[in-house]
Residue frames as a rotation matrix with the C-alpha (Angstrom) as fourth column:
UNK 1
-0.276 -0.957 0.087 -24.14
0.494 -0.219 -0.841 -13.30
0.825 -0.189 0.533 -3.81
UNK 2
0.821 0.515 -0.247 -24.30
0.460 -0.339 0.821 -12.20
0.339 -0.787 -0.515 -0.19
UNK 3
-0.154 -0.867 0.475 -22.15
0.192 -0.498 -0.846 -9.69
0.969 -0.039 0.243 1.63
UNK 4
0.328 0.118 -0.937 -21.32
0.942 0.036 0.334 -8.63
0.074 -0.992 -0.099 5.13
UNK 5
0.210 -0.226 0.951 -21.17
0.085 -0.965 -0.248 -4.96
0.974 0.133 -0.183 6.14
UNK 6
0.631 -0.075 -0.772 -19.22
0.771 0.172 0.613 -4.24
0.087 -0.982 0.167 9.28
UNK 7
0.930 -0.321 0.177 -17.19
-0.342 -0.934 0.103 -1.48
0.133 -0.157 -0.979 10.89
UNK 8
0.280 -0.915 -0.291 -13.40
0.092 0.327 -0.941 -1.65
0.956 0.236 0.175 10.70
UNK 9
0.884 0.009 -0.468 -12.01
0.465 0.097 0.880 -2.45
0.053 -0.995 0.081 14.16
UNK 10
0.731 -0.674 0.104 -9.06
-0.681 -0.715 0.158 -0.61
-0.033 -0.186 -0.982 15.66
UNK 11
0.425 -0.662 -0.617 -5.75
-0.134 0.628 -0.766 -2.22
0.895 0.409 0.178 14.88
UNK 12
0.989 -0.079 -0.128 -4.15
0.144 0.249 0.958 -3.88
-0.043 -0.965 0.257 17.86
UNK 13
0.296 -0.945 0.142 -0.67
0.947 0.271 -0.172 -3.25
0.124 0.185 0.975 16.43
UNK 14
-0.655 -0.496 0.570 -0.79
0.465 -0.859 -0.213 0.54
0.596 0.125 0.793 16.64
UNK 15
-0.580 0.424 -0.696 -2.25
0.658 -0.259 -0.707 3.06
-0.480 -0.868 -0.128 19.04
UNK 16
-0.909 0.213 -0.359 -3.63
-0.351 -0.856 0.380 5.28
-0.226 0.471 0.852 16.29
UNK 17
-0.237 0.912 0.333 -7.22
0.233 0.387 -0.892 5.28
-0.943 -0.134 -0.304 15.23
UNK 18
-0.620 -0.040 -0.783 -6.87
-0.680 -0.469 0.563 5.82
-0.390 0.882 0.264 11.49
UNK 19
-0.607 0.453 -0.653 -9.71
-0.520 0.394 0.758 4.39
0.601 0.799 -0.003 9.35
UNK 20
-0.969 0.247 0.031 -11.63
0.127 0.597 -0.792 3.25
-0.214 -0.763 -0.610 12.45
UNK 21
-0.334 0.906 -0.261 -14.89
-0.372 -0.381 -0.847 4.91
-0.866 -0.185 0.464 11.39
UNK 22
-0.557 0.094 -0.825 -14.98
-0.825 0.050 0.563 3.21
0.094 0.994 0.050 8.00
UNK 23
0.325 0.702 0.633 -17.52
-0.543 0.687 -0.483 0.57
-0.774 -0.186 0.605 7.06
UNK 24
-0.734 -0.643 -0.218 -16.39
-0.586 0.437 0.683 -2.45
-0.344 0.629 -0.697 5.03
UNK 25
0.564 0.818 -0.111 -18.40
-0.748 0.450 -0.489 -4.51
-0.350 0.358 0.865 2.57
UNK 26
-0.637 -0.768 0.061 -16.99
-0.708 0.615 0.346 -8.02
-0.304 0.178 -0.936 2.19
UNK 27
0.177 0.693 -0.699 -18.48
-0.879 0.431 0.205 -10.83
0.443 0.578 0.685 0.12
UNK 28
0.237 -0.006 0.972 -19.14
-0.633 0.758 0.159 -14.29
-0.737 -0.652 0.176 1.50
UNK 29
-0.805 -0.578 0.134 -17.98
-0.331 0.625 0.707 -17.49
-0.492 0.525 -0.695 -0.21
UNK 30
0.067 0.835 -0.546 -20.26
-0.988 -0.019 -0.150 -18.48
-0.136 0.550 0.824 -3.09
UNK 31
0.617 0.050 -0.785 -18.77
-0.289 0.943 -0.167 -21.97
0.732 0.330 0.596 -3.33
UNK 32
0.948 -0.268 0.172 -17.05
-0.087 0.299 0.950 -24.10
-0.306 -0.916 0.260 -0.68
UNK 33
0.191 -0.960 -0.203 -13.32
-0.973 -0.213 0.093 -24.25
-0.133 0.180 -0.975 -0.51
UNK 34
0.973 0.075 -0.217 -11.70
-0.125 0.966 -0.226 -27.41
0.193 0.247 0.950 -1.83
UNK 35
0.537 -0.797 0.277 -8.49
-0.228 0.179 0.957 -29.13
-0.812 -0.577 -0.085 -0.83
UNK 36
0.674 -0.444 -0.591 -5.58
-0.649 0.025 -0.760 -29.25
0.353 0.896 -0.271 -3.25
UNK 37
0.956 -0.266 0.120 -3.68
0.148 0.795 0.588 -32.49
-0.252 -0.544 0.800 -2.55
UNK 38
0.459 -0.836 0.299 -0.58
0.668 0.103 -0.738 -31.36
0.586 0.538 0.605 -4.43
UNK 39
-0.272 -0.585 0.764 0.11
-0.037 -0.787 -0.616 -28.19
0.961 -0.196 0.193 -2.40
UNK 40
-0.516 0.154 -0.843 -1.96
0.814 0.395 -0.426 -28.92
0.268 -0.906 -0.329 0.71
UNK 41
-0.973 0.194 -0.127 -3.75
-0.149 -0.942 -0.300 -25.56
-0.178 -0.273 0.945 0.47
UNK 42
-0.186 0.973 0.138 -7.44
0.815 0.231 -0.532 -24.87
-0.550 0.014 -0.835 0.53
UNK 43
-0.843 -0.109 -0.527 -8.90
-0.147 -0.896 0.419 -22.63
-0.518 0.430 0.739 -2.16
UNK 44
0.128 0.900 0.416 -11.77
0.615 0.257 -0.746 -21.88
-0.778 0.351 -0.520 -4.49
UNK 45
-0.498 -0.264 0.826 -12.39
0.861 -0.269 0.432 -20.23
0.109 0.926 0.361 -7.79
UNK 46
0.593 0.804 0.051 -14.47
0.772 -0.586 0.247 -17.50
0.228 -0.107 -0.968 -6.19
UNK 47
-0.468 -0.844 0.262 -12.55
0.755 -0.536 -0.376 -14.20
0.458 0.022 0.889 -6.53
UNK 48
0.235 0.631 0.739 -15.32
0.072 -0.770 0.634 -12.04
0.969 -0.096 -0.227 -5.04
UNK 49
0.827 0.052 -0.560 -14.12
0.547 0.162 0.822 -12.94
0.133 -0.985 0.105 -1.52
UNK 50
-0.196 -0.975 -0.104 -10.89
0.980 -0.199 0.014 -11.04
-0.034 -0.099 0.994 -2.24
UNK 51
-0.313 0.177 0.933 -12.83
0.323 -0.904 0.280 -7.76
0.893 0.389 0.226 -2.73
UNK 52
-0.137 0.245 -0.960 -13.12
0.965 -0.187 -0.185 -5.46
-0.225 -0.951 -0.210 0.27
UNK 53
-0.116 0.194 0.974 -14.89
0.527 -0.819 0.226 -2.12
0.842 0.540 -0.007 -0.29
UNK 54
-0.606 -0.164 -0.778 -14.55
0.774 -0.349 -0.529 0.73
-0.185 -0.923 0.339 2.23
UNK 55
0.088 0.707 0.702 -17.24
0.565 -0.616 0.549 3.37
0.821 0.348 -0.453 2.82
UNK 56
-0.715 -0.399 0.574 -17.34
-0.125 -0.735 -0.667 6.43
0.688 -0.548 0.475 5.06
UNK 57
-0.558 0.582 0.592 -20.68
-0.786 -0.142 -0.601 5.60
-0.266 -0.801 0.537 6.61
UNK 58
-0.660 0.343 0.669 -23.19
0.133 0.929 -0.345 2.77
-0.740 -0.139 -0.659 6.89
UNK 59
0.386 0.893 -0.232 -25.78
-0.075 -0.220 -0.973 4.43
-0.919 0.393 -0.018 4.62
UNK 60
0.149 -0.413 -0.898 -23.30
-0.959 -0.281 -0.030 4.62
-0.240 0.866 -0.438 1.74
UNK 61
-0.864 -0.482 0.149 -22.48
-0.450 0.870 0.201 0.92
-0.227 0.107 -0.968 2.07
UNK 62
-0.321 0.840 0.437 -26.20
0.284 0.526 -0.802 0.00
-0.903 -0.133 -0.408 2.16
UNK 63
0.478 0.512 -0.713 -26.92
-0.458 -0.548 -0.700 2.20
-0.749 0.662 -0.028 -0.85
UNK 64
-0.366 -0.697 -0.617 -24.11
-0.923 0.188 0.336 0.54
-0.118 0.692 -0.712 -2.84
UNK 65
-0.920 0.011 0.392 -25.43
-0.024 0.996 -0.085 -2.94
-0.392 -0.088 -0.916 -2.03
UNK 66
-0.015 0.998 0.055 -29.03
0.209 0.057 -0.976 -2.00
-0.978 -0.003 -0.209 -2.78
UNK 67
0.293 0.093 -0.951 -28.12
-0.755 -0.588 -0.290 -0.40
-0.587 0.803 -0.102 -6.12
UNK 68
-0.454 -0.583 -0.674 -26.35
-0.872 0.448 0.199 -3.55
0.186 0.678 -0.711 -7.27
UNK 69
0.495 0.790 -0.361 -28.87
-0.670 0.612 0.420 -6.05
0.553 0.034 0.833 -5.86
UNK 70
-0.470 -0.722 -0.508 -26.48
-0.100 0.615 -0.782 -7.53
0.877 -0.317 -0.361 -3.29
UNK 71
0.718 0.656 -0.233 -28.06
0.114 0.219 0.969 -9.17
0.686 -0.723 0.082 -0.27
UNK 72
-0.339 -0.890 0.305 -26.24
-0.138 -0.274 -0.952 -8.00
0.931 -0.364 -0.030 2.87
UNK 73
0.596 0.379 -0.708 -26.08
0.658 0.276 0.701 -8.44
0.461 -0.883 -0.085 6.61
UNK 74
0.284 -0.461 0.841 -24.98
-0.419 -0.848 -0.323 -5.64
0.862 -0.261 -0.434 8.92
UNK 75
0.369 -0.274 -0.888 -22.68
0.745 0.658 0.107 -6.86
0.555 -0.701 0.447 11.70
UNK 76
0.879 -0.023 0.477 -22.23
-0.230 -0.896 0.380 -4.33
0.418 -0.444 -0.792 14.52
UNK 77
-0.154 -0.988 -0.014 -18.84
-0.176 0.042 -0.984 -3.77
0.972 -0.149 -0.180 16.09
UNK 78
0.315 0.244 -0.917 -18.54
0.742 0.540 0.398 -5.30
0.592 -0.806 -0.011 19.54
UNK 79
0.939 0.074 0.336 -18.16
-0.137 -0.815 0.563 -3.12
0.315 -0.575 -0.755 22.57
UNK 80
0.019 -0.996 -0.084 -14.61
0.120 0.086 -0.989 -2.30
0.993 0.009 0.121 23.58
UNK 81
0.954 0.298 0.039 -14.17
-0.016 -0.078 0.997 -3.04
0.300 -0.951 -0.069 27.26
UNK 82
0.028 -0.974 0.224 -11.07
-0.437 -0.213 -0.874 -2.13
0.899 -0.074 -0.432 29.18
UNK 83
0.651 0.066 -0.756 -9.78
0.578 0.603 0.550 -4.12
0.492 -0.795 0.354 32.11
UNK 84
0.333 -0.481 0.811 -8.49
-0.441 -0.840 -0.316 -1.46
0.833 -0.252 -0.492 34.45
UNK 85
0.848 -0.147 -0.508 -6.09
0.496 0.557 0.666 -2.65
0.185 -0.817 0.546 37.09
UNK 86
0.773 -0.622 0.127 -3.16
-0.624 -0.708 0.330 -1.26
-0.115 -0.335 -0.935 39.00
UNK 87
0.146 -0.832 -0.536 0.41
-0.583 0.366 -0.726 -2.45
0.799 0.418 -0.431 38.52
UNK 88
-0.544 -0.357 0.759 0.42
-0.839 0.222 -0.497 -3.62
0.009 -0.907 -0.421 42.15
UNK 89
0.470 0.826 0.313 -2.33
-0.799 0.548 -0.248 -6.14
-0.377 -0.133 0.917 41.32
UNK 90
0.492 -0.370 -0.789 0.26
-0.519 0.603 -0.606 -8.25
0.700 0.707 0.105 39.44
UNK 91
-0.553 -0.824 -0.123 1.95
-0.317 0.345 -0.884 -9.13
0.771 -0.449 -0.452 42.74
UNK 92
-0.151 0.573 0.806 -1.05
-0.986 -0.024 -0.168 -10.23
-0.077 -0.820 0.568 44.82
């Protein structure tokens, strides 16, 4: 079982920064998804992918994974770049 540890990004739907500093541990798929011809959906019997654990810092997430023997990969949060422009630039 492998997991991915990453930082929660800021929600694009709200201007607040609640829970931005949290680190998430999410499990990867242990088996491939299969197609259900009756419903047209894709799914698998792996319920571990539905688990998302939140931690206050990266060290706590790593300690949890190490204590339970879970192989993990730390994915850093991408840099947030702002495109600054004036309103008048829309009419050039």
